[in-house]
N, C-alpha and C positions, 0 to 999 in steps of 0.2 A: 219690286222682292223686298220681302223685309230685312231690317236689321241683323234679327237672327240668323235669316238664312242666309245672309250675305255675309255674315260671320264665318260662319259653318263653309260658305264654299270656299274665301279666304284662308280658310284654315287647312282645310282637304288639298287645294292648289299650294300650300305651303307646305306641307307635308312630303306630295307628291315631287315635288321640284328639289326637294332634298336628297332625292332619291335617282338614280342614274335607269331608263330603261335594261340597261346591259346587266346590271346587277340584280332588277327585280326578275328578269327572265333567265339570269344564271342559278339565282335563288331558286325557283319555279321548278328547274328543270332536277336542282341538286335534291328538292323535295321529293319530285316524284322518281326520283332514281332509288331514294331513300326508302320510301315506302312500298316500291317495288321490290327491296332485298338486294337491289344493286348497291352494295354499301363501297363497293371501288370506284364507280364509277361516280356515286355519290359525292364518295370525297375529294373527288379531283374539280368535282363543280363546284362544289362549297368551297375552295379554294379558291375557284376563276371567280365568283360570286364578290371575294373577301378583295381579290386586286382590284374589280369592277364597281368597289363602292367609295363612296366621298363621305360617307359619314361614319364617325368611331362606332357609335353603334351597330351600324350594319357590318361593317370589317367584325367588330368584336362576334357579332351574332353569328356571321358566316364560320370564322375559324374557328367558333366553340364547336359547331355543326361538323366543321372537318376533323376535327377531333377525333369526336366519337366515332366518323366513320371510318376512319383510320385506325382507330382502334379496334372497330368490329371486326376490320381485315385482318387484323395482329400487328400492325406496324406501332410497334408501341414506340421505337423514337420519331415518328413522325406527329404522331399522336400528342405529344409529350413537348414536342417542339412550338404546336399551335395552344396549349393549355397555355405554356408560358408566355408564349408572345401574348394573348390576351391578359392572361395575370400581370404582366408585368408594363401595360400601356393601360389597361382601363383603370379608372381612377374609380369614384364610388359609383362605378354602374353596377348595372345586375349580373355583368356575367366575369366580371374580375374576380369576385372571391367564390365564384361557382368553379370557374375554370384553375384559380390555386386547388380546390379543394381538390378536384378532380385529378387534376397532375398530382399531388399529394399521394390520394388513393391509388392511384396506378404506380406509383415509386415503392410505396410500401408492401405492395402484393409481388414486389420483384423475388428472384431468386437471387440475386445478388446482394448481398448485404452492404452494403457501400451504398447502393441506390435505396435500399428500406431506408435507412439511416438520414439519405435527402431527402427521403417521403415525413418523416416523422420532423425534423427540423422545419419544412413546409407549410406540416400543421399548425405547429405553434407559430411561426410568423402567423401563418393566417389569422390564427386568435389576437394576435398583437397590431396587424394592421388593419383586420373590418371587423375589431370587435361587435359592432353593429349588425353585422349580416348574419341570417341565418344559417350557411355554412360554419361560421365560426362557432355557433353549438355545436354544430356536428363534428366537428374538429375537436372541439372540448371532449366529447362524449370518445371520441377514437383514441383519442393522446390517452386520456388516462384508465382505457380500458388495456393498452397497451405498457404503462406504468405499472399497471397491478398484475399485471403479467410476469413483468421483469420483478417486480419487489411486492410479494403480497403481503406485505407488511400493511402498507399502505403510505408507508411514510414518503416516499418517493414523491406518490399523486398527491398526500397535502401538501407538502415542500413547493409542489408546481402552481399548485393553488394560490398560495401564498401569493409565491413570485408573481405570476399571471395577473393576481386581483390589483397590486402594486404601480401596474404599468398604467400611466396615466391617461392613454388613450382608452381605457378601460374602463375608468371611472363614468358613473352617470349615463352608461350602455345598460340595455336588457341583458347581456350577459354578466352581469354581475351577481341578476337572480339564480342564473345557471350554476356559475361557479360558488357560491355560498349553500345552493342546495345542495352542487357534491361534497362539499366539504362538510356539513352535517351526514350527510349518508356515511361518508369515509369515516369520519369520529364514531359515527356509532357502529360500522364495521372492527372499529377498531377496539372496542370495548372502552371507549372514552363517553361514556353516556351522558354524564353532567355537562361537557364540553358538545356534546352532539345536541342535547336539549336548548343551551345555549345558544349557536348556533342556529338553529332553527325559531326561537324567537326573536333572534336578531333580526333575521331576514325578515320576517312578518313585520316586524316596524317599521322596516328599510322600505318594503314593496309592499305596499297594501295590495288586496283585492277590488280591483279586478283584473289590475294590471299585473300581478304575480300570479305566475301561470302554475306554481308549484303552491299555491295556497290550501288546496284541496290535500292532496297528495302529501304534502308536510305535514299537515294539520294530523293527518291520521298516524304518520311516523313519530310527529311528537307523543302523539295518546299512547302511542303501543311503548315508547322508551316509559312516560310517565306512569304506564300501567306495569310494565316489567319490574318496575322499582317498588311498587307497591304504592304509589301511587291515585289509586284512582279516583280521586277527586278531583284530582290538576290533569288526567287525563279528560275525563268530562267536562272540565273546564275549557279543555284544547279543541273538543269538538265542536261545545256549545260556540265559540270564538270562530270556527272554522262556520257555522252554520249562522252566525247571526247576521252577516254580513249579504245574505243570498238575497236576491233582490223579490222582494214580498210577492210583486206581482207576474211571477216568474210562471210560467203554465210547463215548465220542464225543454228539453233541445239544448240550444246552446246556450243560452243564459245558465245554465248550470253545471258547475264546474263536474268533474268525469264521479268524484269521490263521493256526492255531498250524501247521495240517497245511502250508500256503502256507512258513511258515515254517522250517519242519523241511526241506524240498525243498529251502529258498533255502541254508540250511545247506551239503547236499550239493553245491552248485555250487560256493560258496566254495570249499572246502573243494577241490575237483577241476578248477576253473576259475581260479583264484587263486593258490592256495596250493602248488598243486601235490601234494597229498598225497593219491593215489589211497585208497590202504588206509583212512584215515580217512572220504572220500568214500563210500568203500563199504559201512563200518560207518555211515555218516550214513542212506544210503539205507534198509539193512537197518531202524536203527532206527525208521526212519518207516515203513515198513512194520507193524512190530510194536506202536510206540506206538497206532496211529489203526484199530483193528480194523476200524471201521465205514467209515473213510473212503473218498473217489472217488477220490482219490491214490493209494493202494496199487500196482494195478499198473503207475503210472508211476515208484513208486518202485523195484520189482522190475527193470521195464525199465531205470533207470539202474545200479542194482547189477548187473545182466549185463554193460552195455556199460564199467563200469568195470572190471567185473574180467577182461574180457576182453583190456582194452587192457592190462591187468598182468600178463596171461598168467600166474594163481595159481592156474590148472585148476577154481576154483568156478563159472566164468561157466556151462557147461552146466548145472549144477543146478538156477542162478537161471532160467534158461530154459526149464527143465522143468516148474518151480515155477509161474511166470506161465503158463505154456500151460493147466498142470492147473486152475489157479484162476480165469484170468483170459481162458478161452478165446473168450468172448462179445465179449473187447472190440477195440478194435483193435490194443493192446498184447500182448493175449494170445495172437492171431490172427499174428504176427510173431514170438512167444513160440514157437509151434508151429512156425514154417519154421525159425527158429532151434536149436531142440531137434533137431527131424527130422537136421540138419546135423552136431550133434554125435551122431548114430548114436540118440537116442533117438527112441521112438515114441510118440507123443501124439495119440489119436484124435482129432478134431475136437469140439467137443461137436455135439449134435442141437438137432433146432429148439426143443424140448419147452424142455432146457435155457437157451436163450437167452431165451426166451418171456417 
């Protein structure tokens, strides 16, 4: 037996020996009952699996599933007891923060005001106890929505963001990005535009792309703020910064942030409508077409480029209309391109049904 196979066998043996046959049997039976819709039976079996487990991870997983099963049959008290047990005993494991979130959300949905208050306190505690967890980000969103409902001015939400941001456990976690983005968004809604602009810029400086998941929508928000205050060149610069860090070999998909394409199109719009830089706008739309070879906005980019070049009367609009017609004849923009190319004296045959299938 090779060393690699021996290591694999030993690892699997160690993993199996750390569980009990009773736990594996109970968990499997509980899963079968759950998938069959027999939630009360599943809840009891998950509880039995938790009792037969010898590993903390297995116990927490079993109790967490039991909590959801008890909730499904309407026994809120039983569900909360199990969520709370996992949250209290689990350390940095995957189920601790999730159980705390699930328990808190169950409480904030209660008809009892004191139970709801307990739930909001639990969400706040989750953010401070496990700031690096995914559930903490969901908790931030729920807490801020609640505070905004209670105080539409945004002052309470902003104060809470500042308070949480100062907690030592939060520093140097990804939650900082979420909190600072929410700060900028709240400042903008409060019409404190200059502070919102400064908040976005501080966030981009502190957390660069690609670690910053708000890089694209944040820059779009920044560009919108700058444009609204009449700083069109600043808006274009913000969009340039957003797009400058795009991976040059990217062919679309996961290596593109979701708003990159929209940002490139917005850049052309600002150059055209705000700065009246028609040549720059035409090149911006051309760049959008070339930069995103798999994008759904490529026909829009060619369409806008053709329109701008037509208004410039630079003699290149017809070629762009023809390109639009040839490459995107099955789209609404492409069909217009066919008609406009024919108006230029360029015959582009319409696509066949098979081409558009």
